[in-house]
VOKEPA-726310 format. One record per residue (C-alpha): residue in one letter; x, y, z. Coordinates in steps of 0.1 Angstrom, whole numbers, padded with zeros to 4 digits, always signed. Each point is the difference from the previous one (the first is absolute). Example, Ala and Ser with C-alpha at 12.3 -4.5 7.8 and 13.67 -1.06 7.14 Angstrom:
VOKEPA-726310
A+0123-0045+0078 S+0014+0034-0007 
end
This chain:
VOKEPA-726310
M+0987+1167+0893 P+0035-0011+0011 K+0002-0032+0017 N+0002+0001+0037 S-0004+0038+0001 T-0017+0017+0029 E-0029+0023-0004 A-0012+0025+0025 V-0037+0001+0008 R-0014+0030-0019 V-0021+0023+0021 V-0023+0027-0015 I-0025+0024+0017 R-0034+0010-0010 C-0019+0029+0018 R-0037-0001-0004 P-0019+0032-0008 T-0015+0021+0028 S-0036-0011+0009 E-0030+0022-0001 K-0004-0002+0036 E+0035+0009+0006 R-0006+0032-0023 A-0032+0007+0019 D+0017-0003+0034 G+0028+0022-0012 R+0026-0026+0007 K+0036+0010-0011 T+0022-0019-0025 I+0032-0011+0017 V+0017-0019-0029 E+0021+0012-0029 M+0008-0023-0029 N+0029+0007-0022 T-0006-0025-0027 R+0031+0008-0019 E+0024-0007+0028 G-0021-0028+0015 M-0002+0021+0032 V-0028+0002+0027 I+0002+0030+0026 L-0022-0004+0030 H-0009+0030+0022 N-0010-0003+0036 P-0034+0018+0005 K+0009+0009+0035 G+0020+0029-0014 D+0034+0012-0011 S+0017-0013+0032 E+0009-0032-0018 Q+0020-0003-0033 P-0019-0016-0029 K+0010-0036-0006 S+0014-0010-0035 F-0002-0034-0015 T+0013-0012-0034 F-0014-0031-0019 D+0002-0015-0034 Q-0032+0017-0011 V-0027+0023+0014 Y-0032+0009-0012 D-0021+0029+0010 Q-0038+0007+0002 D-0004+0004-0036 S+0017-0034-0011 K-0020-0022-0024 Q-0005-0037+0003 I+0018-0006-0032 D+0031+0018+0013 I+0002-0022+0030 F-0004-0031-0021 D+0025+0009-0026 I+0028+0009+0025 T-0007-0027+0026 A-0015-0029-0016 R+0011-0005-0036 G+0035-0009+0007 I-0007-0026+0026 I-0027-0016-0023 D+0027-0002-0027 S+0022-0019+0025 A-0028-0023+0011 M-0005-0011-0036 E+0037-0008-0002 G-0003-0022+0030 Y+0006+0022+0030 N-0022+0006+0030 G-0014+0034+0006 T-0020+0016+0026 I-0018+0035+0001 F-0017+0009+0033 A-0017+0031+0013 Y+0005+0011+0037 G-0013+0030+0019 Q-0025+0012+0025 T-0036-0008-0006 G-0017+0023-0026 T+0031+0010-0018 G-0008-0016-0033 K+0017-0035+0002 S-0030-0019-0016 F-0007+0028-0025 T+0038-0004-0011 M-0001-0038-0003 Q-0035-0006-0012 G-0014+0034-0010 K-0035+0004-0018 D-0014-0020-0030 D-0013+0032-0018 P+0015+0020-0013 A+0030-0021-0012 E+0023+0030+0011 L-0009-0010+0037 R+0011-0035-0003 G+0025-0011+0027 I+0032-0020-0003 I-0016-0034+0002 P-0025+0004-0029 S+0026+0019-0019 S+0024-0030+0003 F-0025-0023-0016 N-0001+0022-0030 Y+0038+0002-0002 V+0008-0036+0005 F-0023-0011-0029 E+0014+0027-0022 K+0034-0012+0006 I-0012-0037-0007 S-0017+0011-0033 G+0034+0015-0012 V+0018-0032+0004 E-0025-0028-0007 S+0018-0011-0031 T+0033-0009+0020 H-0012-0008+0036 Q-0030-0017+0016 Y-0014+0015+0033 M-0023-0013+0025 V-0012+0027+0027 R-0017-0011+0034 A-0016+0021+0026 S-0007-0003+0037 Y-0013+0022+0024 I+0001-0001+0039 E-0007+0023+0030 I+0015-0002+0034 Y-0027+0008+0025 N+0006+0000+0038 E+0032-0020-0008 E-0019-0027-0020 I+0006-0006-0036 R-0031-0003-0022 D-0005-0008-0035 L-0021+0026-0016 L-0007-0023-0031 S-0014-0028+0021 K-0035-0008+0006 D+0006+0000+0036 H+0022+0031+0000 T+0000+0001+0039 K+0018-0032+0003 R+0034+0003+0016 L+0029-0012-0022 E+0035-0012+0012 L+0033+0013-0008 K+0026-0027-0012 E+0036+0000-0010 S+0019-0022-0024 P+0035+0002-0016 D-0013+0003-0035 K-0030+0022+0008 G+0011+0021+0028 V-0028+0015+0022 Y-0034-0008-0015 V-0036-0003+0008 K-0016-0035+0002 D-0030-0008-0021 L-0001+0035-0017 I-0021+0002-0032 Q+0019+0011-0029 F-0021+0012-0031 V+0014-0003-0035 A-0006+0032-0021 K+0002+0003-0038 G-0008+0038-0001 V-0006+0030+0019 G-0037-0007+0003 E+0005-0030+0020 L+0024+0017+0024 N-0024+0028+0004 N-0027-0025+0012 V+0024-0016+0024 L+0008+0034+0015 K-0037+0008+0003 V-0009-0032+0016 G+0028+0004+0025 Q-0008+0036+0008 S-0037-0011+0007 H+0014-0022+0027 R+0024+0025+0018 V-0007+0011+0034 V-0008+0039+0002 G-0014+0021+0028 A-0008+0036+0008 T+0022+0021+0024 A+0001+0036+0007 M+0028+0005-0022 N-0011-0022-0030 A-0034-0012-0010 D+0012-0029-0020 S+0030-0009+0021 S+0017-0034-0010 R+0002-0021+0030 S+0024-0025-0014 H+0031-0002-0020 S-0004-0014-0034 I+0025-0015-0026 F-0009-0006-0037 T+0025-0022-0014 L+0008-0006-0040 T+0020-0029-0007 I+0014+0003-0035 E+0016-0032-0016 C+0018+0002-0033 V+0016-0026-0025 E+0018+0008-0031 K-0014-0014-0033 F+0018-0016-0026 D-0015-0002-0037 G-0033+0014+0015 K-0003-0026+0026 S+0009+0001+0037 N+0028-0024+0009 G-0007-0020+0030 D+0036-0006+0010 S+0008+0037+0000 H+0008+0020+0030 I-0031+0015+0014 R+0001+0034+0016 M-0025+0008+0027 G-0004+0033+0015 K-0023+0013+0028 L-0015+0034+0004 N-0014+0007+0034 L-0023+0032+0002 V-0007+0007+0036 D-0025+0024+0016 L+0008+0004+0036 A-0027+0011+0025 G+0006+0033+0013 S+0019+0007+0033 E-0024+0017+0024 R-0003+0016+0034 Q-0033-0009+0020 A-0003+0036+0014 K-0005+0012-0037 T-0019-0028-0015 G-0024-0002+0030 A+0001-0038-0007 T-0019-0022+0025 G-0010-0037+0001 D+0010-0019-0032 R+0016+0031-0016 L+0022+0004+0032 K+0012-0037-0001 E+0007+0002-0037 G+0020+0032+0005 I+0021-0016+0027 K+0009-0031-0022 I+0006+0024-0030 N+0025+0021+0022 L+0018-0032+0014 S+0005-0013-0035 L+0013+0034-0014 T+0024+0002+0033 A+0013-0034-0010 L+0006+0013-0035 G+0019+0029+0015 N+0021-0023+0022 V+0010-0020-0031 I+0011+0033-0018 S+0019+0011+0030 A+0018-0034+0005 L+0009-0001-0038 V+0014+0035+0001 D+0019-0003+0034 G+0012-0035-0008 K+0017-0004+0035 S-0016-0032+0014 G-0004-0017-0032 H-0035-0010+0009 V-0029+0013-0020 P-0034-0005+0017 Y-0020-0012-0031 R-0020-0025+0020 D-0016+0027+0023 S-0029+0004-0023 K-0017-0016-0031 L+0007+0032-0020 T+0038-0001+0005 R+0002-0037-0004 L-0018+0005-0036 L+0022+0029-0008 Q+0031-0016+0009 D+0014-0003-0035 S-0010+0037-0006 L+0020+0012+0029 G+0036-0009+0000 G-0007-0029-0023 N+0003-0006-0037 S-0029+0022-0012 L-0001+0035-0017 T-0020+0020+0023 V-0016+0036+0000 L-0016+0015+0030 I-0025+0027-0007 S-0006+0020+0033 C-0032+0020+0000 I-0001+0032+0023 S-0025+0027+0009 P+0007+0037-0007 S-0020+0012+0030 E+0013+0014+0033 A-0023-0022+0018 D+0019-0030-0011 F+0035+0013+0008 E+0009-0029+0023 E-0012-0027-0023 T+0018+0017-0031 N+0031+0004+0019 N+0000-0038+0011 T-0007-0012-0035 L+0029+0021-0016 K+0025-0013+0027 Y-0013-0036-0008 A+0006+0006-0037 N+0032+0015+0005 R+0013-0031+0018 A-0014-0023-0026 C+0023+0018-0026 H+0031-0017+0015 I-0014-0036-0003 K+0020-0021-0028 N-0016-0028-0019 M+0018-0024-0024 P-0023-0008-0028 L+0004-0033-0017 P-0019-0014-0030 N-0022-0031+0004 K+0010-0026-0026 F-0011-0035-0001 N+0012-0028-0023 T-0034-0017+0002 L-0026-0014-0025 E-0025+0026-0007 E-0030-0022+0011 D+0016+0000+0034 L-0010+0035+0005 L-0038-0005-0006 P-0021+0022+0021 S-0022-0012+0029 M-0031+0011-0019 P-0012-0023-0026 E+0008+0006-0038 G-0024+0023-0017 A-0004+0020+0031 A+0007+0033-0016 G-0022+0020-0024 V-0030-0001+0022 G-0023+0029+0014 M-0007+0009+0036 F-0029-0026+0005 N+0020-0028-0016 L+0031+0010+0020 V-0020-0004+0033 S-0014-0033-0012 L+0035-0012-0009 L+0012+0008+0035 E-0029-0019+0015 D+0010-0030-0022 H+0036+0003+0012 E-0010+0000+0037 R-0022-0032-0007 I+0030-0017-0016 K+0021+0010+0030 E-0025-0013+0025 M-0001-0032-0017 R+0039-0004+0000 D+0000+0009+0037 K-0027-0026+0007 R+0019-0027-0018 A+0033+0008+0020 K-0020-0002+0032 E-0015-0033-0009 K+0034-0013-0009 S+0014+0013+0033 E-0028-0017+0020 K+0005-0032-0019 E+0037-0001+0008 A-0008+0007+0037 K-0025-0028+0001 R+0026-0024-0015 L+0025+0010+0026 A-0021-0004+0027 E-0009-0036-0012 L+0036-0008-0002 M+0006+0013+0034 A-0029-0022+0014 M+0014-0031-0017 R+0034+0006+0015 D-0015+0005+0036 D-0019-0033-0007 Q+0031-0018-0008 V+0018+0013+0030 K-0028-0012+0023 R+0001-0037-0012 P+0018-0025+0024 G+0025-0011-0031 F+0013+0035+0000 Q+0005+0003+0037 R+0019-0034+0001 L+0023+0012-0027 R+0005+0032+0019 A+0008-0019+0032 N+0024-0024-0019 Q+0019+0031-0016 Y+0001+0016+0036 D+0015-0032+0015 D+0026-0005-0027 L+0011+0036+0003 R+0005-0005+0039 R+0018-0032-0005 Q+0025+0015-0024 L+0006+0030+0024 A+0004-0024+0030 G+0025-0020-0019 K+0021+0029-0005 G+0003+0005+0037 A-0024+0028+0006 N-0016-0002+0035 I-0030+0021-0007 K-0037-0003-0002 A-0016-0003-0034 G-0024+0030+0007 Q+0032+0021+0003 V+0011-0009-0034 I-0028+0007-0024 G-0037+0006+0003 G-0028-0024-0011 D-0015+0029-0022 V+0032-0002-0021 L-0002-0038-0002 C-0035+0002-0013 G+0015+0014-0032 F+0019-0033-0007 G-0020-0018-0028 E+0020-0033-0003 K+0031-0016+0014 K+0032+0013-0018 K+0029-0023-0004 K+0031+0007+0020 G+0022+0026-0020 E-0028+0015-0020 P-0006+0037+0004 G-0025+0007+0030 S+0009-0032+0019 P+0015+0005+0035 S+0034-0016-0012 Q+0036+0006+0012 E+0001+0028-0026 H-0028+0018+0016 V+0006-0007+0037 R+0036+0009+0006 S+0004+0003+0039 P-0017-0003+0033 S+0007+0037+0008 A-0017+0011-0034 R-0030-0023+0008 V-0004+0016+0034 E+0001+0034-0017 I-0028-0010-0024 G-0021-0013+0028 R+0003+0033+0019 A-0010+0021-0030 
end
């Protein structure tokens, strides 16, 4: 990729098949997909009074599209770039029940139904096996969800614990205390995915029996160093690419979902974060104010590099073909159409760092374990983290105690008669010096006793800090000081 070149966000559309219920209810199909031209034509179900709307995108997939087709066109290129040190993001957006989770995660069996995330695992290690003689790779995985605007680590023992967003010049925006698991093969990554999925928040609504109630981000960090004579060179440039695989919760309307209680609260939070995402897209496209509201939600903060930043990005917009979902489909297509105009500037991540500086947060030998051992390993990691936090707390308490002791010693010294006599002598000396210069003012107008309390010992005339000619220039100046 040329240096400092801009790359537009690639936008693809996927239309799910008509459901059995829609066929039984006699629902009309209002979407036409021209896969060759990349065009979507949307018909208004109210009649012919309104002309059909036409949209053009990078790629469109009709109801007969296969999982492998989606992966080959949308994901392979971004994974190739991630393995060369670039950041890449693929995220699915759309109304609830349009196939976002199926597109991103799919089904385990048969293999043809695997989604983009598990298919990425296979492709990454296929690529690694082809260059093992010349390059050494390390692959790390993390998995989070954003539920009710709280970030949770899906790989943590306490997966309901709220995590904090931080930012630094070298890392950019990141999640503090996030677990990262080192994987040496596809099996380990599949285990990580299963553990995380078992912790995700899902719930039934009138539109989707297994509706995702949170946004999830599965991140692969791929680090690479070139080998010389069959060995890695620790002083070589290290390339580090990140691949963010995002499954957004579906936009929804309460009138259709029938949500109440917790489901209703979740839906409100989901819609607010998706609105924030829409506002970011609009700000990037308009470019008038120069301000992009990334901080309006946790989601947009985490996706900052993916939208207008240094990442290669693909947005998969999932839509329904049913006339009952005309408004939602129309909104999704307009949303996607605006995203087409976002420009990113992908840059490779290269570090002139020793290889051992990039060791993972999980202990060595963490890879190559089964599901049971993976859970046990994560529990061990939590115990190590708790011990570290306990030591940090004890150190902080010890320092606070020492500071309190020092403050008490100082207060004790101040109360002693000798210190008070020293302070009084300093006060009288200062007043005599001022009076000697012809200033007819009261000492209290010149300087307060709280300031004199800070004088530790008498200073010789002419030394910095002593009230000599150099520091006390004129009666008028002294009066001004006293009035301050």
